[in-house]
All heavy atoms as an XYZ file, in Angstrom:
536
protein
N       0.850     -1.188      0.000
C       0.000      0.000      0.000
C       0.892      1.246      0.000
O       1.906      1.297      0.677
C      -0.929     -0.005      1.211
C      -1.749      1.267      1.326
S      -2.857      1.300      2.736
C      -4.301      0.621      1.964
N       0.501      2.214     -0.753
C       1.231      3.472     -0.839
C       0.729      4.418      0.238
O      -0.467      4.655      0.350
C       1.029      4.114     -2.223
O       1.442      3.177     -3.221
C       1.834      5.375     -2.366
N       1.644      4.944      1.033
C       1.248      5.864      2.091
C       1.087      7.275      1.527
O       1.642      7.609      0.475
C       2.286      5.881      3.204
O       3.479      6.496      2.756
N       0.337      8.069      2.249
C       0.154      9.467      1.852
C       1.498     10.174      1.819
O       1.782     10.962      0.906
C      -0.834     10.173      2.800
C      -0.895     11.666      2.521
C      -2.215      9.554      2.683
N       2.353      9.857      2.795
C       3.679     10.482      2.833
C       4.483     10.137      1.579
O       5.165     10.990      1.017
C       4.442     10.048      4.088
C       3.853     10.566      5.376
C       2.686      9.726      5.897
O       2.456      8.591      5.399
O       1.982     10.215      6.791
N       4.381      8.889      1.135
C       5.083      8.469     -0.076
C       4.543      9.205     -1.300
O       5.295      9.626     -2.169
C       4.979      6.952     -0.274
C       5.678      6.453     -1.517
C       7.175      6.698     -1.521
O       7.812      6.683     -0.480
N       7.731      6.939     -2.697
N       3.226      9.371     -1.358
C       2.625     10.100     -2.481
C       3.098     11.553     -2.506
O       3.361     12.106     -3.579
C       1.099     10.030     -2.415
C       0.498      8.648     -2.638
C      -1.011      8.690     -2.409
C       0.815      8.110     -4.019
N       3.240     12.148     -1.340
C       3.724     13.540     -1.259
C       5.162     13.620     -1.773
O       5.512     14.524     -2.550
C       3.596     14.083      0.170
C       2.112     14.262      0.518
C       4.356     15.401      0.335
C       1.832     14.541      1.974
N       5.996     12.682     -1.349
C       7.388     12.643     -1.829
C       7.414     12.480     -3.345
O       8.174     13.156     -4.043
C       8.175     11.512     -1.128
C       9.511     11.268     -1.801
C       8.362     11.832      0.347
N       6.562     11.590     -3.850
C       6.505     11.382     -5.294
C       6.059     12.647     -6.020
O       6.588     12.962     -7.097
C       5.582     10.222     -5.627
C       6.148      8.879     -5.203
C       5.172      7.727     -5.374
O       4.083      7.924     -5.957
O       5.505      6.614     -4.928
N       5.118     13.397     -5.453
C       4.691     14.667     -6.062
C       5.880     15.617     -6.166
O       6.077     16.271     -7.200
C       3.582     15.313     -5.240
C       2.231     14.742     -5.485
N       1.079     15.420     -5.164
C       1.830     13.562     -6.007
C       0.034     14.670     -5.485
N       0.455     13.546     -5.994
N       6.664     15.688     -5.094
C       7.831     16.575     -5.098
C       8.846     16.135     -6.153
O       9.421     16.973     -6.854
C       8.463     16.602     -3.705
C       7.572     17.272     -2.673
C       8.020     17.057     -1.240
O       8.973     16.278     -0.991
O       7.400     17.660     -0.351
N       9.050     14.831     -6.267
C       9.984     14.319     -7.271
C       9.471     14.587     -8.685
O      10.255     14.946     -9.578
C      10.211     12.826     -7.059
C      10.978     12.515     -5.788
C      10.998     11.039     -5.432
O      10.254     10.246     -6.059
O      11.764     10.677     -4.518
N       8.173     14.423     -8.897
C       7.596     14.706    -10.214
C       7.711     16.194    -10.542
O       8.023     16.548    -11.691
C       6.130     14.262    -10.256
C       5.909     12.753    -10.275
C       4.457     12.419     -9.969
C       6.344     12.160    -11.608
N       7.471     17.047     -9.561
C       7.634     18.488     -9.776
C       9.064     18.818    -10.182
O       9.293     19.608    -11.106
C       7.270     19.276     -8.509
C       5.786     19.369     -8.260
O       4.992     19.120     -9.191
O       5.405     19.697     -7.119
N      10.030     18.207     -9.491
C      11.440     18.467     -9.792
C      11.784     18.007    -11.210
O      12.483     18.724    -11.942
C      12.329     17.771     -8.766
N      11.298     16.838    -11.599
C      11.546     16.358    -12.964
C      10.926     17.289    -14.000
O      11.550     17.600    -15.021
C      10.973     14.953    -13.141
C      11.826     13.791    -12.665
C      11.038     12.490    -12.751
C      13.098     13.697    -13.488
N       9.702     17.726    -13.742
C       9.029     18.628    -14.682
C       9.787     19.947    -14.807
O       9.919     20.489    -15.908
C       7.591     18.868    -14.233
N      10.305     20.447    -13.695
C      11.081     21.694    -13.739
C      12.379     21.507    -14.520
O      12.782     22.403    -15.276
C      11.365     22.189    -12.319
C      10.162     22.753    -11.563
C      10.528     23.033    -10.113
C       9.630     24.010    -12.246
N      13.022     20.357    -14.344
C      14.248     20.071    -15.111
C      13.936     20.023    -16.602
O      14.687     20.575    -17.420
C      14.858     18.746    -14.671
C      15.458     18.744    -13.293
C      15.919     17.349    -12.897
O      16.354     16.565    -13.736
N      15.815     17.037    -11.621
N      12.844     19.353    -16.940
C      12.449     19.252    -18.343
C      12.121     20.629    -18.910
O      12.578     20.983    -20.003
C      11.256     18.313    -18.484
C      10.698     18.109    -19.887
C      11.767     17.586    -20.841
C       9.501     17.163    -19.846
N      11.377     21.417    -18.165
C      11.028     22.766    -18.623
C      12.278     23.612    -18.829
O      12.399     24.326    -19.833
C      10.092     23.443    -17.624
C       9.705     24.838    -18.033
C       8.828     25.552    -17.027
O       8.758     25.120    -15.870
O       8.216     26.560    -17.419
N      13.202     23.547    -17.887
C      14.432     24.340    -17.999
C      15.229     23.936    -19.236
O      15.759     24.797    -19.953
C      15.285     24.164    -16.742
N      15.282     22.652    -19.495
C      16.027     22.176    -20.664
C      15.354     22.636    -21.962
O      16.019     23.094    -22.881
C      16.145     20.657    -20.620
C      17.026     20.068    -21.655
C      18.460     20.569    -21.633
O      18.990     20.930    -22.681
N      19.088     20.591    -20.481
N      14.033     22.543    -22.000
C      13.297     22.939    -23.214
C      13.402     24.441    -23.445
O      13.506     24.895    -24.583
C      11.825     22.492    -23.111
C      10.975     23.103    -24.206
C      11.729     20.970    -23.149
N      13.396     25.220    -22.383
C      13.452     26.678    -22.511
C      14.864     27.217    -22.725
O      15.037     28.393    -23.005
C      12.855     27.342    -21.275
C      11.360     27.179    -21.155
C      10.859     27.900    -19.894
N       9.450     27.746    -19.718
C       8.539     28.623    -20.129
N       8.923     29.724    -20.756
N       7.262     28.417    -19.915
N      15.866     26.370    -22.563
C      17.237     26.857    -22.704
C      17.491     27.302    -24.145
O      16.787     26.902    -25.073
C      18.238     25.774    -22.293
O      18.246     24.729    -23.227
N      18.509     28.117    -24.310
C      18.834     28.652    -25.634
C      19.154     27.535    -26.621
O      18.813     27.630    -27.808
C      20.008     29.622    -25.527
N      19.800     26.484    -26.137
C      20.142     25.352    -26.986
C      19.786     24.056    -26.256
O      20.654     23.413    -25.650
C      21.622     25.383    -27.336
C      21.999     26.579    -28.195
C      23.459     26.562    -28.591
O      24.042     25.463    -28.719
O      23.998     27.648    -28.771
N      18.527     23.639    -26.319
C      18.125     22.415    -25.622
C      18.894     21.198    -26.128
O      19.159     21.081    -27.318
C      16.639     22.263    -25.957
C      16.202     23.583    -26.477
C      17.409     24.254    -27.041
N      19.266     20.349    -25.221
C      19.946     19.109    -25.569
C      18.869     18.050    -25.766
O      18.204     17.635    -24.818
C      20.902     18.716    -24.445
C      21.675     17.455    -24.743
O      21.126     16.463    -25.215
N      22.963     17.497    -24.448
N      18.700     17.610    -27.012
C      17.628     16.676    -27.341
C      17.726     15.376    -26.552
O      16.715     14.850    -26.083
C      17.617     16.386    -28.844
C      16.508     15.457    -29.329
C      15.127     16.011    -28.991
C      16.643     15.201    -30.817
N      18.913     14.867    -26.371
C      19.085     13.614    -25.623
C      18.618     13.782    -24.181
O      17.947     12.896    -23.627
C      20.540     13.161    -25.661
N      18.940     14.908    -23.565
C      18.517     15.166    -22.188
C      17.009     15.347    -22.133
O      16.341     14.820    -21.239
C      19.255     16.387    -21.602
C      20.747     16.059    -21.436
C      18.644     16.808    -20.280
C      21.601     17.232    -21.030
N      16.454     16.086    -23.087
C      15.003     16.292    -23.132
C      14.280     14.955    -23.243
O      13.323     14.688    -22.504
C      14.601     17.228    -24.303
C      13.102     17.223    -24.529
C      15.102     18.649    -24.053
N      14.732     14.106    -24.139
C      14.086     12.807    -24.325
C      14.233     11.928    -23.089
O      13.290     11.229    -22.703
C      14.644     12.111    -25.559
C      14.319     12.774    -26.896
C      15.019     12.045    -28.039
C      12.814     12.839    -27.132
N      15.398     11.952    -22.459
C      15.619     11.150    -21.257
C      14.727     11.634    -20.108
O      14.130     10.817    -19.396
C      17.087     11.193    -20.849
N      14.640     12.949    -19.938
C      13.789     13.501    -18.882
C      12.320     13.194    -19.149
O      11.574     12.843    -18.231
C      14.002     15.007    -18.747
C      15.299     15.447    -18.087
C      15.503     16.952    -18.266
C      15.299     15.077    -16.610
N      11.928     13.309    -20.396
C      10.535     13.009    -20.755
C      10.203     11.549    -20.493
O       9.148     11.220    -19.938
C      10.277     13.366    -22.210
C       8.801     13.261    -22.584
C       8.597     13.557    -24.025
N       9.006     12.372    -24.785
C       8.703     12.157    -26.044
N       8.019     13.046    -26.713
N       9.094     11.068    -26.646
N      11.102     10.665    -20.842
C      10.883      9.233    -20.603
C      10.820      8.935    -19.113
O       9.942      8.193    -18.651
C      11.991      8.420    -21.258
N      11.726      9.519    -18.353
C      11.731      9.289    -16.898
C      10.468      9.834    -16.266
O       9.862      9.188    -15.404
C      12.969      9.920    -16.275
C      13.066      9.639    -14.804
C      14.387     10.046    -14.228
N      14.320      9.951    -12.788
C      14.980     10.742    -11.980
N      15.787     11.662    -12.451
N      14.860     10.612    -10.674
N      10.057     11.030    -16.687
C       8.839     11.631    -16.150
C       7.628     10.753    -16.471
O       6.768     10.534    -15.626
C       8.653     13.042    -16.708
C       7.458     13.841    -16.196
C       7.508     14.020    -14.686
C       7.395     15.195    -16.879
N       7.596     10.220    -17.663
C       6.491      9.351    -18.065
C       6.410      8.112    -17.184
O       5.332      7.745    -16.700
C       6.671      8.951    -19.534
O       5.673      8.032    -19.909
N       7.547      7.469    -16.952
C       7.577      6.262    -16.121
C       7.193      6.588    -14.685
O       6.362      5.899    -14.074
C       8.980      5.607    -16.173
C       9.129      4.526    -15.106
C       9.246      5.029    -17.550
N       7.802      7.630    -14.141
C       7.528      8.005    -12.749
C       6.063      8.407    -12.555
O       5.445      8.053    -11.548
C       8.458      9.133    -12.299
C       9.924      8.776    -12.284
C      10.289      7.677    -11.300
O       9.604      7.537    -10.258
O      11.245      6.942    -11.570
N       5.515      9.132    -13.508
C       4.120      9.555    -13.408
C       3.172      8.358    -13.511
O       2.209      8.254    -12.750
C       3.800     10.594    -14.482
C       2.416     11.212    -14.448
C       2.127     11.871    -13.103
C       2.266     12.220    -15.566
N       3.464      7.453    -14.413
C       2.644      6.247    -14.553
C       2.666      5.431    -13.266
O       1.608      4.981    -12.782
C       3.135      5.398    -15.734
O       3.016      6.165    -16.932
C       2.341      4.113    -15.871
N       3.847      5.250    -12.686
C       3.954      4.508    -11.426
C       3.207      5.212    -10.298
O       2.517      4.571     -9.494
C       5.419      4.312    -11.041
C       6.144      3.373    -11.970
O       5.530      2.565    -12.662
N       7.457      3.484    -11.999
N       3.335      6.522    -10.246
C       2.666      7.305     -9.208
C       1.143      7.173     -9.330
O       0.451      6.934     -8.329
C       3.081      8.773     -9.304
C       2.328      9.664     -8.386
N       2.601      9.749     -7.036
C       1.291     10.498     -8.610
C       1.755     10.596     -6.479
N       0.957     11.071     -7.409
N       0.635      7.329    -10.521
C      -0.810      7.241    -10.717
C      -1.327      5.841    -10.413
O      -2.432      5.685     -9.869
C      -1.173      7.662    -12.143
C      -0.944      9.141    -12.456
C      -1.190      9.405    -13.938
C      -1.815     10.028    -11.591
N      -0.541      4.827    -10.708
C      -0.929      3.451    -10.363
C      -1.037      3.291     -8.851
O      -1.961      2.634     -8.359
C       0.087      2.452    -10.913
O       0.053      2.437    -12.306
N      -0.103      3.888     -8.127
C      -0.146      3.844     -6.670
C      -1.370      4.543     -6.115
O      -2.013      4.052     -5.176
N      -1.689      5.693     -6.696
C      -2.897      6.406     -6.260
C      -4.139      5.578     -6.552
O      -5.032      5.467     -5.716
C      -2.999      7.767     -6.947
C      -2.053      8.797     -6.410
C      -2.258     10.173     -7.018
O      -2.969     10.298     -8.045
O      -1.710     11.130     -6.457
N      -4.202      4.999     -7.745
C      -5.361      4.182     -8.120
C      -5.524      2.984     -7.190
O      -6.647      2.601     -6.873
C      -5.239      3.693     -9.566
C      -5.478      4.797    -10.584
O      -6.009      5.859    -10.214
O      -5.127      4.592    -11.759
N      -4.415      2.401     -6.781
C      -4.466      1.188     -5.970
C      -4.768      1.454     -4.501
O      -5.380      0.612     -3.840
C      -3.146      0.437     -6.086
N      -4.364      2.603     -3.983
C      -4.513      2.800     -2.541
C      -5.288      4.054     -2.145
O      -6.162      3.982     -1.288
C      -3.141      2.808     -1.866
O      -2.369      3.891     -2.332
N      -4.975      5.162     -2.763
C      -5.589      6.414     -2.322
C      -7.066      6.488     -2.675
O      -7.915      6.738     -1.806
C      -4.843      7.604     -2.917
C      -5.392      8.990     -2.545
C      -5.259      9.229     -1.048
C      -4.686     10.065     -3.332
N      -7.394      6.277     -3.921
C      -8.784      6.451     -4.339
C      -9.741      5.441     -3.714
O     -10.834      5.831     -3.288
C      -8.886      6.475     -5.867
C      -8.112      7.636     -6.461
C      -7.168      7.437     -7.443
C      -8.316      8.939     -5.996
C      -6.438      8.507     -7.961
C      -7.591      9.997     -6.510
C      -6.659      9.780     -7.497
O      -5.952     10.830     -8.004
N      -9.368      4.178     -3.572
C     -10.272      3.261     -2.860
C     -10.494      3.677     -1.401
O     -11.607      3.564     -0.888
C      -9.564      1.903     -2.944
C      -8.729      2.003     -4.164
C      -8.274      3.438     -4.210
N      -9.447      4.165     -0.762
C      -9.591      4.613      0.633
C     -10.527      5.819      0.713
O     -11.362      5.906      1.616
C      -8.223      4.956      1.223
N     -10.386      6.744     -0.219
C     -11.275      7.907     -0.227
C     -12.710      7.489     -0.528
O     -13.649      7.968      0.119
C     -10.801      8.928     -1.265
C      -9.488      9.638     -0.966
C      -9.080     10.510     -2.149
C      -9.556     10.450      0.307
N     -12.888      6.592     -1.471
C     -14.233      6.160     -1.856
C     -14.943      5.423     -0.726
O     -16.169      5.497     -0.608
C     -14.168      5.280     -3.098
N     -14.192      4.723      0.120
C     -14.813      3.971      1.201
C     -14.889      4.770      2.503
O     -15.340      4.249      3.519
C     -14.058      2.666      1.442
O     -12.748      2.945      1.899
N     -14.494      6.013      2.461
C     -14.510      6.858      3.655
C     -15.938      7.129      4.112
O     -16.871      7.224      3.307
C     -13.814      8.192      3.346
O     -13.956      9.075      4.436
N     -16.099      7.254      5.418
C     -17.417      7.607      5.950
C     -17.696      9.093      5.798
O     -18.838      9.529      5.945
C     -17.504      7.218      7.436
O     -16.512      7.896      8.179
N     -16.681      9.878      5.439
C     -16.838     11.307      5.177
C     -17.404     11.449      3.763
O     -16.743     11.140      2.783
C     -15.504     12.016      5.298
C     -15.588     13.530      5.113
O     -16.467     13.988      4.335
O     -14.791     14.239      5.722
N     -18.641     11.897      3.658
C     -19.304     11.963      2.346
C     -18.598     12.896      1.367
O     -18.675     12.695      0.168
C     -20.776     12.370      2.485
O     -20.858     13.624      3.155
C     -21.572     11.312      3.247
N     -17.907     13.919      1.877
C     -17.163     14.811      0.986
C     -15.980     14.076      0.358
O     -15.693     14.269     -0.827
C     -16.691     16.050      1.732
C     -17.783     16.987      2.086
N     -18.385     16.975      3.316
C     -18.417     17.937      1.362
C     -19.343     17.898      3.341
N     -19.379     18.489      2.154
N     -15.329     13.239      1.132
C     -14.184     12.475      0.606
C     -14.658     11.339     -0.299
O     -14.015     11.014     -1.288
C     -13.361     11.888      1.748
C     -12.586     12.877      2.603
C     -11.862     12.143      3.721
C     -11.603     13.665      1.768
N     -15.783     10.756      0.041
C     -16.275      9.613     -0.718
C     -16.938     10.031     -2.025
O     -17.275      9.184     -2.844
C     -17.248      8.808      0.135
N     -17.130     11.326     -2.222
C     -17.702     11.810     -3.466
C     -19.219     11.683     -3.534
O     -19.790     11.648     -4.613
N     -19.843     11.643     -2.384
C     -21.316     11.507     -2.352
C     -22.010     12.795     -2.715
O     -21.517     13.848     -2.737
C     -21.757     11.079     -0.962
């Protein structure tokens, strides 16, 4: 099970990757190899993160007795 703390850490890591990718793309002479590597890493990390949320966070929210969290 993915903990909330782990999801927060993953959000921070995804933000950092996105900022690296943005900086590379905005640079005067972007390095295509670096851009592609960052994009691939971001894709993998984001896919893994979303899988973790799907497996643990959303079911927990849906089964919550708090109707606002459960989406009632």
